N, C-alpha and C positions, 0 to 999 in steps of 0.2 A: 803486568808491569813488574820489572825486576827491581829488587831491593837488596842492597848489601849493607850489613850491619857489622861494624867493627867493635870489638870488645877490648877493653883495656887489659893489658898484660897477657893477651892471647895472640899468637902469631896468625892464626887463621881467622877469616871472616865468615859470617853467616850469609848465605846467598839464597834467596827464595823468590818465587813468582807469586804474585797476588792479583786478585781481581779488583782490589780497591783502587780508587783514583789517587793521584799524587796529593791532592788536598786532604783526603782522608788520612793518608799515611802521615803527612806533615802535622795534622791535628793530633794524631796519636803520639807522635814524637814530642810535641809541645806539652801534652798532658803528662807524659812520662818525665819530662824535665822537672816537674814540680815534686818529684820524689816517689812517684808511683812506679809501675812496671810498664814496659813496652810489650804489648800483646798484639800480635799480627797473625792472621790465618793465611795459609798459602792456598793455591788453587786446588790442591788435593785434600783440603780440609784439616791439615795438620796445623797446630798452633805453635808459634815461637814466642816465648815469654822471656824477656831480658830485664833484670833489675836496672833501674835508671842510673844508679851509681856506677854501673859497669860499662855503660855506653861510651864508646870512643867516638864513633861517627855513624851516621845513617846516610847512605847514598841512594837517592831515588832515581830510577831509570826513566826512560821515555815511555809515554803512555801509548804511542801508536804501535800497532802490531807489525811485526816484521813481514815483509812481502816475500812470497814464495813464487818461484818460477822465473821465466825469462822475459816476460812482458815488460813494457815500459812503464 
């Protein structure tokens, strides 16, 4: 699943792929809204930690895998 995180006062966004479901990511974002940090691991094992006060937005992509090939 693709996630985009917008940071306040920063022109670029953080973009990462994770194995977590949309519900798991939404739960982590809700927990971070209470003043903690947003901590998400990507598919390569790297962790992204963002202070909740700096979050501008979190865009959660679709859960389905992209299809490859020419089949219908």
